[in-house]
N, C-alpha and C positions, 0 to 999 in steps of 0.2 A: 587510555581510553575506557571508558566504565559504561556499560549497557543496563538500564533499570527500567521502572516504570515511571511512566510522568507522575507529577503530583499538579492540583491546581496552581500550585504558585509558578508552574513552567510555563503558564498559557503565555505571557506576553513574549518569550523569547520563541515558543513553538509558533507563535503568528507573525514573530518577523520572518521566521524562514519561510513559511507561507506567502507574504508578501513578496519576498524577495525570488521566490520560484515563479510565480505569477510575473514577476516584470521578466527575469530571466527566460520563461516561455516565451512572451509575447517578443522580446527581442529577436528569439528564432522563429520568431511566424507561427508558434501553438498557442492557440486560443481556447484552454481548456478548463485552465481554473480561472476562477477573478475576486472581484472583492466580498462577492454572494456565497461563494465555493470555493474552498472550503470556509467557515465562517468562524468566529468565536464560540459560537453554543452548539458547533457538532462538534470540535474540539474538546470545549469542556466536558460536553456528553461522552465522549470516548474517554477522556482520563476518568470522569467520575465511575464509569463503570469498568473501569482496570484492565482496558484493551489495548493502552498505548505503550508502545516502549518505543526508549528513547536512546540515542548515543551520546554522551556527554565527554566531551574533552575540554581540559582548561578551564574549567566551568563552564562553557558553551557549548549548547544543545545545536548539534549538528546535523542528526537526523533523525525521523519521526515515522512512526509505523503503528496501524492500528488492525488489530485483529480479532474478529469476534464470528458471532454465527450470525448475524444481519447479513442476508442479500437481496438483492432487488428482484422484485417479482416476474421481470424478464428473464432471469436464468432458470425458470420452468421450461421454457424450451430447448433448453441445451440437455444434449446428451453426454451426461456428466458419468464418468467411469465408478465414481463412487457415490451411491445414494443416501448413505446417511455418515453420521459421526466425521464432519466437516467443518473447518473454519474458512472465514473470509477476510483475503487481505484488504483493507482500505488504506486510501491517502499517505502512501508512501512516499517521503519528501526526503531530499539532502540538500542542507545550504548550499547555494550557487557556490559559493566561496570554498566547499570542502568536495563539491562532487571528484569523480574520479579516484577517490582513497579507498574506495569498496563499502563505504558505510553503507549504502543502498544494500548491495548484496549481504552484507552480513546481519542485519534487519530482518531481511527475509529468512535467511540460514537461523538467527535465533526463534522466528516465527514458527518455522518448522518443527524445530528442536522442542518448542511450546507446546506446538498441537499433539506432537507425538506422544510426549510424557503425560500429555491429558486425554489419551486414549483415542485420538481423531486420526481417520483414515484417509484423510486429505485434506487440500488447502485449494482453494477456488479464490480467482480474481478476475477481473477483467482490467483490461490495457486499451487508450484509445488509439486508433488504428496509425494516427500521425505522429503518436509519442514513441518515434523509433526508439529512443534512449529506454524507455521501459518495454517495449516489446523484446527488444534484444538482451535487457536481463534477466527477463522470465523464462526466455526461450534458451540462454545459456547456462540458467540456474535449474533445465531439464522441467519446465513446466510444459505441458501438451497444448496445443490450439485444440479447444471440443466444441468450437462453432462462433458465432458473432450474435451479439444482440445491439436493439438500437435504442437509443434513448432521446427523449423529443425535445433536449436543447444541443443537440448536433444531428447532422445530416450522414454522416461517416458512420462506420459501425465501430463499436469497441468489441476486441477480441477477447474471447472467455479462455483460461489457462487453467488446467488443474494438473497437480503434482500428487499422487499416491506416495504416501509417506511410510507403509512399510517396505517400501524398495531402498528406502534410506540406508545408506553404510554408515 
């Protein structure tokens, strides 16, 4: 297993992961992502900005995470523990054929290591309240629920999580 930064040449395989994740989620009754999000332009922007880590095994990309400073305006209403020097996780995805192998958890750990090495004090993120696998992953990884936000495209809330990094062992 190799963890590396994504390159533009990886986009077709990454888009395949997201398409398969959308199908898998919908089969499970979760309508979160679709053909409009995440789209190729967003993924390409993530990659060009250098904020994407992927897991590659046997020349196949198996998982994706973007981590950067961008956060939705809705985060302003949350009482975060850390007010500065944080990063935000976006678009964590593992190919449905490789889920359950710890790849998503490994990418979260790698994001934490990167953020800590970059002098960041915390990581923030949001997870849709009905995405129980994501909620479980973040809570079992030591992220604390700090509140809820609503986005216009969903009626139910997204839970906001934060992990203080100076407590990492």
